[in-house]
Structures are given as C-alpha cells and as structure tokens.
C-alpha positions, -999 to +999 in steps of 0.1 A: +695-293+013+659-283+017+662-287+053+689-263+052+673-240+032+640-244+056+671-234+089+678-205+069+646-194+064+641-195+099+669-176+111+656-150+092+620-146+107+636-152+144+655-120+132+625-099+116+607-109+145+625-097+171+634-067+153+591-063+144+589-070+185+613-040+195+593-018+164+560-028+181+571-022+217+576+012+203+546+017+178+517-001+194+501+002+228+487-032+229+522-051+219+540-024+247+510-034+270+515-071+270+552-068+271+552-049+301+530-076+317+556-099+316+583-105+348+608-087+353+639-103+330+615-131+321+633-151+294+617-166+260+633-189+240+622-203+207+642-233+195+631-243+154+643-285+158+672-303+171+697-279+151+676-255+141+676-214+144+673-203+183+659-171+192+666-161+235+649-127+244+645-116+279+623-088+289+637-055+301+617-024+319+636+000+298+639-014+263+609-038+261+628-069+249+663-073+243+685-108+222+707-125+241+736-147+227+721-179+245+706-188+277+708-227+293+679-222+311+649-197+299+616-196+319+599-200+285+608-224+260+592-231+226+607-260+214+592-270+176+602-309+169+617-300+137+630-273+116+603-281+095+574-277+119+589-242+128+590-235+092+556-240+090+550-220+115+572-189+109+564-188+072+529-183+079+515-216+065+498-226+099+493-205+129+508-213+166+470-227+179+474-250+148+512-263+157+498-264+189+466-287+185+492-308+158+519-314+189+543-295+163+564-284+195+570-283+232+561-259+259+584-252+289+569-227+314+542-204+323+514-213+302+498-177+310+531-158+303+534-179+270+496-173+259+507-130+260+539-140+240+516-153+216+489-127+217+523-103+205+530-127+175+488-127+169+498-086+161+531-089+146+512-112+124+488-091+111+514-064+102+540-087+087+518-111+064+495-098+040+461-101+046+449-129+026+474-151+049+467-131+080+434-145+073+440-178+071+462-184+104+441-157+126+410-161+139+406-121+142+426-099+121+439-072+148+441-038+135+471-014+125+484+011+147+509+025+124+512+013+083+529-022+080+558-005+057+565+019+087+571-015+106+590-033+080+613+001+072+621+007+111+626-032+113+653-030+089+666+004+106+664-013+143+696-028+159+698-062+159+714-061+195 
C-alpha cells in the first residue's frame, strides 16, 4: 500500500512538473533558453521504477515541450530503480545530484542534454519548493523571474496535453 501511495504521488508530481515546465517556458527566460537549446524533436522519458509513473515529453519549437502518451524509445531516459527512489527525488527529499551519486537511477542518452534538463528541474524546484527545502537540495537558490504563486496558479490552469 505504501508503494502504491508513493506511485500515485509520483504521478501527481510528474504532472505538476510537466505543467510547470510549460509555464516556465513562457515566463522564465532561463528555462526557455535551456529548452530551446535542445535538439528538435528530442524526447525525454522519466520512469519512476518498475510499474511506476512515467512522463514522456518531446521538444517542440513552437510549444517548448509537449507531453506524449508513450514513447517506446526516447532520446534520453532517466529510469529510477524503484518507485521509492523516484518519490525521494520528486518529493524534494533528495536532489537529482544526490540520486545520481547514490545510483538511484539509470541514464540512457546524451548526458549534455540531460544536464540541461536537470538545470531546468533545479529552476522548477526553486519555484515550487519552499525555501527551506530548496536550500537543502540545491547548491544555489536560483532567482525567480515571476512569483511562485503565479507558477502554481498557471500550472493549475495549464492544459495537460
């Protein structure tokens, strides 16, 4: 039951992550610059352990990123070894860097493009997590170009497709 609750939480966080990416693509010049630097039609897949939540996105010149239903083969895949490991990262208990150092996930694909994605995630964490959490998992708190409350509000209104 604990695993299933973590899996549901992972699904929700991945949806918030995706919607927030779309908001910040429009509202934060640093995120826009990072995403625009990705290869055209680059697909990125996050897998939260065996049988866990999955998010697949594709870089699109017009929209920044769009969510795909499923992709058999992605250009970059971050595959967490367990639902629990994914939950620790997605809930802000561990940074992506710590998870990488602790071998909580496998990475398939271009590490350069992946680091760009991780920088975007760090910007997102700076917006979405309260300061005490962000300071614990980020080496440096990124400045905000818009209020965090605006990101949350726009993410709620964002079309999930």
